[in-house]
N, C-alpha and C positions, 0 to 999 in steps of 0.2 A: 371099757377097755374093748371089747368088741369092736365100737364104732373107732376107738383110734388104730386098731389095725386095719381096719377097714378104708380108712382114710388113708393110711401109710400104703395100701396097696392101691387105691386109685391113683395115689401122686406117682409113684412106680411106675404102672401102668401107663399113667401120662407122659413121664418120661420117658422109657422105651418108645411110645409112638412118636415122639418127637424127634429121638434120636435114629428112630427107624425112617421117620420122614427124610432128615438130614442125610442119611446111606443113601436112601434113593436119590436125593437131588445130587448128592457128591456122584454117584453113580451114573446117574445122565450127563453129568457134566464130562465124565471119564469117557462115556461113549462118545459124546460130541466130538471131544479133543481126537479120541482114536479115530471116528469119521474124517476129521478135518486133515490129521495127520496121513490118513491113507489118500485122502483125497490131494492133499498137496504132494505124497510121493509119487501118486499117478500123473499126475501134472508135470513133475520133475523128470519123471521118466519119458514121459511122453515128449517133452522139452529135448531131452539128451537124446532120444533115440530117432527125433524126426526133426531136427537141428537141420538149418542148411548147410551144415560145414559137418566133416566127419571127426569124431571123437575118438581118440585112442589112449589108452594107458600102457606103459609101457615097464618093464624091469628092468633093473641093471645091465641084463643080458641082450635087451631087445626084444623079449618076448612080448605078445601081447597078450596084456591080464583082463583089458577091459575093452570093450567097442561098440559104438552106437551103430544104428540101422543104417543111416545115411554112410558112415564109413566102409563099411561092410558093403554096402552096395557100389561105392565106388571102385572097390576090389573086385567086384564081381564073385562074391564069396557069400557062404551062408555064416551068421556069427560063429557057429559051433568048428565052423570049420579053420575060422580064423583067429579064436582064441587058443592059447597056448604054442601059437607059430613065431617065428623071428619074423619082425616086418620086414627086414632085407630078403625076404623069400617076395616080397612085392615090388621090388626095388628092381629097375633093370641093370642089368649086369655093368652098364658102361658108368652109373654112377654107384656102382656098391662100395667103392673106398671111400668115396665122399661122403657119404651116409654112415660108415661106421667112424669116420673120423668126426662127425658131427654128433653121431650120439656120445661118444666119448667127452669133447668139450661140453655139450649143453649137461650132461649129469655132473661135471665138475665147476660148472660156474653157477649164479644166482641169478640171473635173469634170462628173458626167453630169448631165443635165437630161432632166426628164420634162415629155411634152405629151399632151393627149388630142384627137384627130382623126377627125372624120368622113372615112372612107375608101369607096374605091367599087372592087367586083372587076369583072371582065372581063362578070360579066353583067349591070353595072348595078346591082346589090343593094350596099344602103350597110351600113356598120357601123362601130360606134367601136372605136376602135383605141385603147390605150396606148402608146407609144414612148418608150422610155430610150435616150438618145444619148449616146454617150461619144468625145470625139476622141482621136484616134491622128496623133503628131507625125509629121510627115515623115522619110523616111529617105533612106537613097541613090538607091535606085531609083523611089521612090514618094513623091507629095507627100502631105499634110495628108488624113484620111480621117475618116469618121466609122461607128462601130460602133452598131448599132441593133438593140435586141429590141421583137419587137412581140407584143402580145397581144389577143386579142377580148375586149373588155368591154361587149359588148352588153348580155348577161345584167344585169351589173349596174348598167347604164344603167338598163335596163327595170325593175329592180328598185327603182330610187330613184326612177325615174317613177312607179311605183306607189304607193311611199311619198307622196310628194307628192302625189297625186290622194287617197291615203286620209286624209291629213292636211287638206288643204282640203274633202274631203266631210264631214269630222269637225268642223272648225273651222264650216263652213256649219251643220250640224244643232246643234253647240251655240248658235251666234249665233240659229237659229231657235228654240231652246227657252229660250234667256233671254229673245228676244220676248215669247212666250206666255207664260213665265211672271210677266213684269211687267204683261202687260195683263190677265190674271187677276186677280194680286194687287190692282194698282192702280184697275182698272176695273169687271171684275165683283165682286168680293170690297169694292169701296166703294156698288157698287149695291146689292146685298144689305145692307150695312150702314144704308145710307138707309132700304130697306124695312123693315128690322126696328125703325130707330128711328120710321119713320110708324105702324107698327102697334103698336108702346107708345104712342104718343100717344093712339091711340084707345079705350084702356082708362079711364080714371077717369071715369065719369058719363056716358059718351056710348055704350057698348053696355050690353045685355041681358047677363043672365050666362052665357047659350047663346052669345052672340057671343064674351064673354070668353073662355070657355073655346075657342073655335074658334080665335081671334086666338092663345092660347097654343098652341093646336097646332100654327099654323101659325108662330109665333117658334120653337118646335122644332125645324119642317123647314128653316127657315132657319137655325138653329145649325149643322144636318146640314151644311148644303148651303155653308156658309161654310167649316165644317172641311175639306171635301171640297174647296172651293177651293183654300184652306190648301195641304192633302197633295198635290194635282198639282201647284200651284205649287211645292213644295219637290223634288219628284221630279222637274219639268222642269228645275228650276234651284236648287239648295239655296242659299240666301242665306249659310249657313253656312261654305259652302265659300270663299267669297270675302272673307267677315267674319273667320271666326276659322283656317282653315287646313285642312288635309285630314285630319290626326285628328281633329279635333272633327267635321266633316262625317261622317267612317266612324261614329264613336262614335255620332252622332243616326241615322244610318242603322240600326245594329246595334240601336238601341233600339227603334225604330219600327218595322222589320224583326220582331224578338221580340215585340213587342207584337199586331201585325197578324196575323203566321202560328201564335203560340205556340211559336216557337224559343227554345232555350237557347245563347247565342250568348258564347263566350269570345275577348275581345278581348285582343291582346299587341302595345301599340302603345308608340312610343317617348315619352319626355317633352318630346322637344323635335320640332317640325315638319320635315320633311325640305324641303332648299331646293330647290324646285322650280318649273318654269315652270308658266303657268296650264295650257296643253294638257296637258302631264303630270299635272297634278293632276286635271284633269278628267277624263281617259284612265284613273287609276287608282280613280278614283271610280265613274265608270261600270263599271267591271271589276268593281269589289267588288258593286255593285249588280245586276249580271248573275248573277255567280256566286252571289252568295244566293237568287236566284229560280230558277236553276239547281238547287243544293241543296234546296231547299224543294219545287219544283214536280217535277222531274224526276228526284232522288233521293229524295225526301221522306224526308229525315232529320229527327231532332229536335233534334239539337245540332250546330253547327256551331262551327268556331274560324276566330279572321282573327288574322293576323299581318303586320306590318309591320316590316322592320329594314332596315338597311344593310351590306352586306358591301363588299369591297374592289371599288370602282367601279361598284357596283351597287346599285340598291333592290330588295328581296324582299319580295313580297308572295304569302301563302299563305290560302289559303282550302279548308276541306274539313271533314269529319268526322273523328272522332278515329281516330288510327293513321298511321302513316309506313311505308306500302310502298314498294316499289322503283319508278323512274321505267318509265313505259310510254310508248314513241311515241305521238303522239297519233293519227297516220295509221294506226297499224297495231290500235287499238282501233276495232271496228266501232259502237261504243256512244257514241262522243265526238264527235258530229255537233255538238253545241251548244259543245264546248271548240274544234273547229275553226274555228268563226264567231267565238267569243270572240279565238283566235288572230289572225284576220285582223282582228278591230275594234281588235288594239292593236299590229298591224304596223307603223304609221307612226311608231312611237315604238323600233322595234329591238327590240323586247320578244320573251322565248321563252316561250314555256308548255309545262310538262310537267305531264304527269299522272302522279300516284304511286297505285297500286292494289295491296291488300292481298289474300289469300287469301280473309279474309273481306268483301271485298267494300269495303270501307270506300274513300274516295278522297280526294286531294287535290290541288290545282290551287296551281301555282307559276310564279308571273308574274316573269322577272328583268328588270329595266328598267336598259340602260348608265345609267351618270352619269359621266361622263368628268373628270376631273381631281378627284373627290370621293373619298377615301380614310377607312380610320379609321370607328368606329363611333359611334353614339350613347350618351348614357347610358343605364343600365340602364331597361329597361320595367317597367311596373306591371302586371301582367294584371288583366284585369277582366272580370267574370261578368255579362252582361246576360239576363234571363230574360223569357220572354213571358208575359203576365198578361192 
């Protein structure tokens, strides 16, 4: 009897010991799970607070319920001073009504909504913000709310403004060139032609041989002056660009440049003109004109290649001497100041200029102009070689 009781006690003690071990193991698992949850919570808090965009949660009245550190830093405030305040306090007066309407529309909708507003920080400094708002349906303990992400787009707005200003300046310059070209062609050119006709009328029987010789010399000078007027007029605003398109204008420019500067120019143009608006066509023509001047005067090359083709979504213009080296960042090349100026010149088109340079010193400049909605290519191009003479 005593032995059976002792056996039962030992069995019970063994079971209790096993149960204790199981409880300790479960407790250890719970501690690990709690530690993992705490670590995950800390990571989420860090991701939330130090995200590259501002996060806000607004209630139905537009009051700030939650905000991360990035968001309050954009507003130039401390978190405690932002929580419980209306977000409208940080919106510039000019955009106050737009924000109020956007808040109501976002709360009533189901999908995300985006708006760009002029915001104001605590210091009074204004900046452009892009807000993406997503409504959150009400739950048992909270009414409807709005989750908002905010980023500072002031740099983008400034770039857009610079592009618009550059475009306006370029259009104004082209309008002035067109006016001067018209005046040279229609006014001065006609006046010179009238003078030439008057001189020609003095020849028969009204002038001595010496005077005839002098009249012939003066008519030769007038011919040169008229040719110069025509060339300056074409340089200011080539009528061929308006009448026949970009390809014909580039072809004429290449032939005229090759003749005047003694260059050999190879053209690689498409059979069909690109579908471009007037602003883009003029800008590309001016770019080719300036690049030819750069290659002839700065680089002093004897042969230049010009190519114009369309790739997926963009128009690609290349101007340079022989060879195709690797791309060199324009800002990294100390000798590319003219190229940097040309890059600024086409900035309003959204174009990117890349300088390709070889070990032997050959250079090629590539301009890529975005063409939204236009994909595919043109028919096969027909290379043409233009030699100066």
